[in-house]
N, C-alpha and C positions, 0 to 999 in steps of 0.2 A: 661739377657737383650738381646733383639734382636733390633738392631738399624738400622734406615733407613738413617743414616748420609751420606752414600756414594751413595745413590740412587738419580739420577738426578730428578729435579722437574717434568719433563715431563714423568717420569716413576713411580712416587709415587703411582698413582691410580692403575697401573698395579701391583706394589709391594704389596699394601694392599690386593689385591684379592688373593694373594698366600701366604701371611704371615702366615695365619692360618695353612697351611700345615706344614710349617717350625716349628711353635710353637708346634704343636701336636707331630711331630717327635722328637723334642728336649726334650720335657717333658717325652716322653716314654723312651727315651734313659737314661735320668737321673734316672727315677723311676726304671729302670731295674737293676741298680747297686746293687748287693747283698751284697756289702761291701761299705757302704757309705764313709768310711774313705779312700778308694782307690783314691778318687778324692778330692784333698785338697781345691778346690774352684769351683764354677760354672762359667765356662768361658762365656764371652760375645760372641755374634754372630753379625758380621758385613757383611751383604750381599753386594757384590760389582759388578759393571757392567763391570769389566775387568777380564782378565785371565792371569796368569803368564805363559809364554812360555820360555822354555830353550832348547837351541840347544847343543847337545852333539855329540861327535865323537866316534863311536864304530866300531872297525875294519875297519877304514878308511871310514866309512859311516856316513853321517850327519843325526842325528836323532833328530826330534823335539818332545819334551815332553811337554804336557799341564797339568796344575794343576787346576782341577775344584774347589778344596777347599783346604785351607791350615790352619794348626795351626801355629800361628805366634805371636810374642809379641803384647800384647794389646796396642793400641794407647794411652790409658789412664793410663796404668801401665805396663811398659816394663818388670817388674819382673814376670808378669803373661802372659799366653797364651790366645789368643782369637781365634775364628774360623772365617775365611773369605771365605764363599762359593760364587761362581759365581751366579749371578741372574738367568741366563738361566738354570742353574742346578736345582734350586728350582722350576722354572716355568715349565720346560719340563720333569723333571724326579721326580715328587713328590713321586712316589711309592718307590723310592730308598733312600729317605731322612734319614730314620732311620739308614740305613747302612752307609751313608755318615757321618752323625753326630757321630755315634758310632765309626767309623774309626778314626775321629779326636780326640774324647775323649780318645780313646785307646792310641793314641800317647802322649797325655798329661799325662795320668796315667803312661805310661811307663817312662816318664821323671820326675815323681813325682811332676808334676805341675811347675817345675822349668825351667826357661829359661836357657839353657845350657851355660857353661862358656867357651867353646872353639868354634872356628869358624866352625869346622867340625860338632859339635853337634848342634850348633845354626841353621845351615842351612841344617841339615840332612833331613828335610822334603822335601827339594828341590833337593835332589839327583836324579840321573837318575833312574826311576822306574824299568827299565829292569835290569840294573846292580845290583840293590840292592833288587830285588824281594824276593830272598830267605832269605836274612838277615832280611828284614822288616817283612816277614811272620812269621819267627821264633820268632821275638820279639813280634809281635802282638799276636801270639798264647798264649804267657805267660800272656797276659793281658785280653784276651777274657773271661777267667774264672770269671772275675768280672761282666759279663753281663749275666742276665737271658735270656731265650728264650722269644720271638723270635729274640731279638736284636743280639745275637751272630751269629745267622744264617744270619740275614740281613747284618751284617758287612762282613761276608764271601762272601755273594752273591754280594755285591758291589765290593769287591776286585776282584772278577772274571770278572764281566762285565765292570768294569771301564777301562780295557785295550783294549776293543774292538774298532775297527775302527768306527762302526756305532754309538757307544756312543759318541766318539770324535766329529763326525760330528753333532750330535744332540745338544750337549752342546756348541760347539764352533762356530756354524753358527751365523754370525752377531755380534760376540763379539770382542771387541778390545783386542788384545793380546799384552802384554807388558813383558819386561824383569824384573828381580828382582829389579834393580835400579829404574826403572820407577814405579814399584809397591810401593816401599818404599816412593817415592815422593808423590804418590797419597794418601797413608795411613797416613803418618806422616806430610805432608804439611809443615807448617812453623816450625814444631818441628823436621824436618829431621836432623838437625845438632845435636840436643840434643839426638836423637836416635843413631846417629853415635858415639857420645861420650859414650853413654851407652855400645855399642858393644865394643868400644876400652877399656873401663874400665874392661869389663868382660874378654877380651883377656889378659889384663895386669895381672889380678888376677890369671888366669890359668897359666901364664908363671912364676909366682913367687911361685907357689905351688910345 
């Protein structure tokens, strides 16, 4: 399912014009899986008009990291992941959508579709990209074997270009940037406390194992 739930009313017409590109990319990624059992469920996609920003300190330097798309607990089923791509990414970089969606699907496969039980795992997708580039690449390579061509190459291409400054400017221009806490409030709305309780229960489970 591709939902327009988070698209503002004044942007719905704009979204409908580009939704087809997202659907096509999504279907091609799913169809490219050469082992259908590798993906335990088909994740929902919720395009969003916001973008997560994280400020990190590396060697005494402040680094701002933007997340154009994230695999994160589904608002309707916290035990499953959904994909939350930024609207401008879909609109401005349609030729990279197969790589974007494939990248997020790869994360879900690597986690066996399960929302992780520790805080570090649950938010691993939001770690600093530069600090964890080698780790993520190694983990991703183990999963790319599940995708036929050209999807595996499209994922690799997106991984390369997503770090570029010009791509950051294209996607982020005019987009509201929020921290993770604000993102949670937007996504889970009146269910935010229920989501927080879910996280706490997962942490308690991991501590007692």
